[in-house]
C-alpha positions in Angstrom: -147.4 3.7 -107.5 -146.3 4.4 -104.0 -142.6 4.0 -104.8 -142.6 6.1 -107.9 -140.9 8.9 -106.1 -137.8 6.7 -105.7 -137.3 6.4 -109.5 -134.5 8.6 -110.9 -135.6 11.0 -113.4 -139.2 11.0 -112.4 -141.1 14.2 -113.5 -143.2 15.9 -110.9 -146.6 17.0 -112.2 -147.3 20.6 -111.0 -150.9 21.6 -110.8 -151.9 24.7 -112.9 -151.9 27.9 -111.0 -153.6 31.2 -111.8 -151.3 34.3 -112.1 -152.4 37.7 -111.0 -152.6 40.3 -113.7 -151.2 43.0 -111.3 -148.5 40.9 -109.8 -145.7 41.9 -112.3 -146.7 45.5 -111.9 -146.4 45.3 -108.1 -143.1 43.5 -108.3 -141.7 46.2 -110.6 -143.0 49.0 -108.4 -141.6 47.6 -105.1 -138.3 46.3 -106.3 -135.2 48.3 -105.4 -137.1 50.4 -102.8 -134.7 51.8 -100.1 -135.5 50.4 -96.7 -134.7 52.9 -93.9 -134.7 52.1 -90.2 -137.4 53.6 -88.0 -136.9 57.2 -86.8 -138.4 56.9 -83.3 -136.2 57.6 -80.3 -135.9 53.9 -79.1 -135.0 52.6 -82.6 -132.5 55.3 -83.2 -130.8 54.8 -79.8 -130.6 51.1 -80.4 -129.1 51.3 -83.9 -127.2 54.6 -83.6 -125.7 54.2 -80.1 -126.0 50.6 -79.0 -125.2 49.1 -82.4 -122.9 51.6 -84.1 -119.3 52.3 -82.9 -119.1 55.8 -84.4 -122.3 57.0 -82.8 -121.4 55.3 -79.5 -118.0 56.9 -79.4 -119.2 60.3 -80.5 -121.8 60.4 -77.7 -119.4 59.1 -75.1 -116.7 61.6 -76.1 -118.9 64.6 -75.9 -120.8 63.6 -72.8 -117.7 62.6 -70.8 -115.8 65.8 -71.9 -118.7 68.1 -71.0 -119.4 66.4 -67.7 -115.7 66.7 -66.7 -115.7 70.5 -67.0 -115.6 72.2 -63.6 -118.5 74.4 -62.8 -118.5 77.7 -60.9 -121.4 79.5 -59.2 -121.3 83.3 -59.0 -123.4 86.4 -58.8 -122.7 90.0 -59.7 -120.4 90.5 -56.7 -118.6 87.3 -55.9 -117.7 83.8 -57.0 -118.9 81.3 -54.4 -116.4 78.8 -53.0 -119.2 77.1 -50.9 -122.9 77.2 -51.5 -125.9 74.8 -51.0 -126.4 74.6 -54.8 -122.8 73.6 -55.3 -123.1 70.9 -52.7 -126.3 69.6 -54.4 -124.6 69.5 -57.9 -121.5 67.8 -56.4 -123.6 65.1 -54.8 -127.0 65.0 -56.6 -128.2 61.7 -55.2 -127.1 58.6 -53.4 -126.2 56.7 -56.5 -124.5 59.3 -58.6 -121.9 62.0 -58.4 -121.7 65.2 -60.4 -119.9 63.6 -63.3 -122.3 60.7 -63.6 -125.4 62.9 -63.4 -124.2 65.4 -66.0 -122.9 62.6 -68.3 -126.4 61.0 -68.3 -128.0 64.4 -68.9 -125.7 65.2 -71.9 -126.1 61.7 -73.3 -129.9 62.1 -73.2 -129.6 65.4 -75.0 -127.4 63.9 -77.7 -129.5 60.7 -78.2 -133.0 62.1 -77.9 -132.7 65.9 -78.1 -134.3 66.2 -74.7 -133.0 66.1 -71.1 -135.2 65.9 -68.0 -134.0 66.5 -64.4 -136.3 65.9 -61.4 -135.9 67.8 -58.1 -136.8 65.7 -55.1 -137.6 67.2 -51.7 -139.4 70.2 -50.4 -137.6 73.2 -49.1 -135.4 76.1 -50.3 -132.9 73.6 -51.8 -133.9 70.2 -53.3 -132.6 67.2 -51.5 -131.7 65.2 -54.7 -131.5 65.5 -58.4 -132.3 62.7 -60.9 -132.0 62.5 -64.7 -135.1 60.8 -66.2 -135.2 58.8 -69.4 -136.4 61.0 -72.2 -138.1 58.1 -74.0 -140.4 57.6 -71.0 -141.4 61.3 -70.6 -144.1 63.1 -72.5 -145.2 66.7 -72.4 -148.8 67.6 -71.6 -149.7 70.8 -73.4 -152.4 73.1 -72.1 -155.1 75.0 -74.0 -152.6 77.8 -74.8 -150.0 75.3 -76.1 -147.6 75.7 -73.1 -146.8 72.6 -71.0 -149.0 72.2 -68.0 -147.5 68.9 -66.9 -145.1 66.1 -67.6 -146.0 62.4 -67.6 -143.4 59.7 -66.9 -144.5 56.2 -67.9 -142.9 53.0 -66.7 -144.3 49.5 -66.9 -147.8 50.6 -67.7 -147.9 53.2 -64.8 -147.7 56.9 -65.2 -146.6 59.6 -62.8 -147.7 63.2 -63.5 -145.5 66.2 -62.7 -147.6 69.3 -62.7 -146.0 72.6 -63.8 -147.3 74.8 -61.0 -145.8 77.4 -58.7 -142.7 79.5 -59.1 -140.4 76.5 -59.8 -141.4 73.2 -61.4 -140.1 69.9 -60.2 -139.0 69.1 -63.7 -136.3 70.9 -65.6 -136.7 70.3 -69.4 -133.6 71.1 -71.5 -134.0 70.6 -75.2 -132.2 71.2 -78.5 -133.7 73.5 -81.1 -136.3 71.8 -83.3 -137.7 73.8 -86.2 -140.9 71.7 -86.5 -141.7 70.8 -82.9 -142.9 73.1 -80.1 -142.4 70.7 -77.2 -139.5 68.3 -78.0 -135.9 68.8 -79.2 -134.1 67.6 -82.2 -131.5 64.9 -81.8 -128.2 64.7 -83.7 -129.1 61.0 -84.2 -132.1 62.1 -86.3 -129.8 64.2 -88.6 -127.4 61.3 -88.9 -130.0 58.6 -89.4 -129.4 58.1 -93.1 -125.6 57.9 -92.6 -126.2 55.4 -89.7 -128.2 53.2 -92.1 -125.5 53.4 -94.7 -122.8 52.6 -92.2 -124.7 49.7 -90.8 -125.6 48.3 -94.3 -121.9 48.5 -95.3 -120.9 46.6 -92.1 -123.5 44.0 -92.8 -122.3 43.7 -96.4 -118.7 43.1 -95.3 -119.9 40.5 -92.7 -122.0 38.7 -95.3 -119.1 38.9 -97.8 -116.9 37.1 -95.3 -119.5 34.6 -94.3 -121.0 33.7 -97.7 -118.8 35.0 -100.5 -115.3 35.5 -99.1 -112.7 34.8 -101.7 -109.6 32.7 -101.0 -106.2 34.1 -101.6 -105.9 32.1 -104.8 -106.7 28.9 -106.6 -104.5 26.0 -108.0 -105.7 25.2 -111.5 -104.8 21.7 -113.0 -104.5 21.3 -116.7 -103.6 17.7 -117.5 -102.5 16.2 -120.8 -104.9 16.4 -123.7 -107.3 18.6 -121.8 -107.7 16.1 -118.9 -108.4 18.5 -116.0 -109.1 16.0 -113.1 -106.6 14.8 -110.5 -106.6 11.2 -109.4 -107.5 10.5 -105.8 -103.8 9.9 -104.9 -102.7 13.1 -106.6 -105.4 15.1 -104.9 -104.6 13.7 -101.4 -100.9 14.4 -102.0 -101.5 18.0 -103.0 -103.8 18.7 -100.0 -101.2 17.2 -97.6 -98.4 19.3 -99.1 -100.5 22.5 -98.9 -101.3 21.8 -95.2 -97.8 20.9 -94.2 -95.7 23.4 -96.2 -97.9 26.4 -97.0 -100.3 27.0 -94.0 -99.6 28.7 -90.7 -97.5 31.6 -89.6 -94.3 29.5 -89.9 -94.8 29.0 -93.6 -95.9 32.6 -94.4 -94.3 33.8 -97.6 -92.8 30.4 -98.5 -92.6 29.9 -102.3 -94.8 27.2 -103.8 -93.3 24.5 -106.2 -95.9 23.5 -108.8 -95.4 20.4 -110.9 -96.5 20.0 -114.4 -100.1 20.9 -115.2 -100.6 23.0 -112.0 -101.0 26.8 -112.2 -101.6 29.4 -109.5 -104.3 32.0 -109.9 -104.4 34.8 -107.3 -107.7 36.2 -106.2 -108.8 39.4 -104.5 -111.7 41.7 -103.9 -113.3 43.3 -106.9 -113.4 47.1 -107.2 -117.2 47.0 -106.4 -116.4 45.2 -103.1 -113.7 47.6 -102.2 -116.1 50.5 -102.8 -118.1 49.5 -99.8 -115.1 50.3 -97.6 -115.0 53.9 -98.9 -118.8 54.2 -98.5 -118.5 53.0 -94.9 -115.8 55.6 -94.2 -117.8 58.4 -95.8 -120.9 57.4 -93.7 -118.8 57.4 -90.5 -117.6 60.9 -91.3 -121.2 62.1 -91.7 -122.1 60.7 -88.4 -119.2 62.4 -86.7 -120.1 65.6 -88.5 -123.7 65.5 -87.1 -122.4 65.2 -83.6 -119.6 67.8 -84.1 -116.7 65.5 -83.4 -113.6 65.8 -85.6 -113.2 62.5 -87.5 -109.5 62.5 -86.4 -110.5 62.1 -82.8 -112.5 59.0 -83.7 -109.7 57.3 -85.7 -111.3 57.8 -89.1 -108.6 57.9 -91.7 -108.4 60.3 -94.6 -109.3 63.5 -92.9 -107.1 66.5 -93.5 -109.2 69.3 -92.2 -107.1 69.9 -89.1 -103.4 70.4 -89.2 -102.8 68.1 -86.3 -104.4 66.3 -83.5 -104.0 69.3 -81.1 -105.9 71.6 -83.4 -108.7 69.0 -83.7 -108.8 68.7 -80.0 -109.1 72.4 -79.5 -111.7 72.8 -82.1 -113.7 69.9 -80.5 -113.8 71.8 -77.2 -114.4 75.2 -78.7 -117.1 74.3 -81.2 -118.9 71.3 -79.6 -118.2 70.8 -75.9 -118.3 74.3 -74.5 -121.4 75.5 -76.3 -123.3 72.5 -75.1 -121.9 72.7 -71.5 -122.5 76.4 -71.3 -126.2 76.1 -72.4 -127.0 73.2 -70.1 -125.2 74.8 -67.1 -127.1 78.1 -67.6 -130.5 76.3 -67.8 -129.7 74.1 -64.8 -128.4 77.1 -62.8 -131.5 79.3 -63.6 -133.8 76.4 -62.6 -132.0 75.8 -59.3 -131.8 79.5 -58.6 -135.6 79.5 -58.6 -135.6 77.4 -55.5 -133.3 79.8 -53.5 -134.5 83.0 -55.2 -130.9 84.2 -55.7 -129.6 85.9 -58.8 -126.8 83.4 -59.4 -125.4 81.8 -62.5 -123.8 78.4 -63.1 -121.3 78.1 -65.9 -118.2 76.1 -66.8 -114.9 77.3 -65.5 -112.9 77.9 -68.8 -109.7 78.7 -66.9 -109.5 75.0 -65.9 -109.8 73.5 -69.4 -106.4 72.2 -70.5 -107.3 72.2 -74.1 -107.9 75.9 -74.1 -104.8 76.8 -72.1 -103.1 78.5 -75.1 -106.1 80.6 -75.9 -106.6 81.5 -72.3 -103.0 82.7 -71.9 -103.3 84.9 -75.0 -106.6 86.4 -73.8 -105.3 87.2 -70.4 -102.2 88.8 -71.9 -104.4 91.0 -74.2 -106.7 92.1 -71.4 -103.8 92.7 -68.9 -102.1 94.9 -71.5 -105.2 97.1 -72.1 -104.3 100.2 -70.1 -107.5 102.0 -71.1 -109.6 99.5 -69.2 -110.4 99.6 -65.5 -109.8 96.7 -63.2 -113.6 96.0 -63.0 -113.8 96.1 -66.8 -110.9 93.7 -67.2 -112.5 91.2 -64.7 -115.8 91.5 -66.6 -114.2 90.7 -69.9 -112.6 87.6 -68.3 -116.0 86.5 -66.9 -115.1 87.2 -63.3 -117.3 89.0 -60.8 -117.0 92.8 -60.9 -115.2 94.6 -58.1 -114.8 98.3 -57.2 -112.6 100.2 -59.6 -109.2 101.5 -58.3 -109.1 105.0 -57.1 
């Protein structure tokens, strides 16, 4: 009948279905397979920088520290106080200053392994410099394998930068990649597995709070003769007393008076749940390790590699920031020198790095006390332009 579905206890008749003979085999084969996130540049940037606090802070920390380093331009004879290339780097375009341009360049290198700078304007010195997004740029190799052009794609349109003449309009700076001839290797790629683990642990903690969060405890009622059910009046009275006497900051730590038949059972996270917190910390340390940032500087607890924060800060500059800034400044200076045809070098001014003040003072004292060195040799050891020797 039409109203048979309203009858309680009605049994639904299920039509017979054929089962696949290979279904159980496929289920066993695919169960438990690890699901890793995509390894392309866009996906890694979205998950490792935009969606991960450790990756975001690591990139920002390195890029901002490297961009803040003062740069000096010099040749074999002098250090320039004023030069057209210094003016260009100080004000590369109408929307960015030196720090903003270099921070964008360092961030692109850290996120994608590649950094592209475009020179705008014809003449002995470019008029503007712009950092281009690495995910939009592609290298066009020639018959011999060397790049003959760069293509920049935006919104379905492409612009081609030909590599011709003495100096190209694009400066490509890339990290070392052992298996690619044209593109660099990103620290995000090395930290991809740790980023997945860190993200999975965060999602587990969020799901635990949303779906399986445990209360602080439970009140168990054991009535007489095994009767374990409260009456409606007893239940309402118990809830009212709990809300009025044991909830809120004012009642924090207040003892609970339980009448006959009521028992308090505290609850907490199981050891398996707590293990995810340690897994998350270990993954965060691996991400910091891939970028070269001491975990102490990121607020990750449990690290005892450095004696104190000052040592970690000095190691961060010496092992991570300075090598990156020196390499990028050298490549940028050599590219810009091709426009002016001058034998000049661009490099960070280590004498103005506060984190290295102690090492700088010790080096200056050692060099100044070396009586067997000439004045020109001492200046060369300190990275200063050579001058005529005394006498």
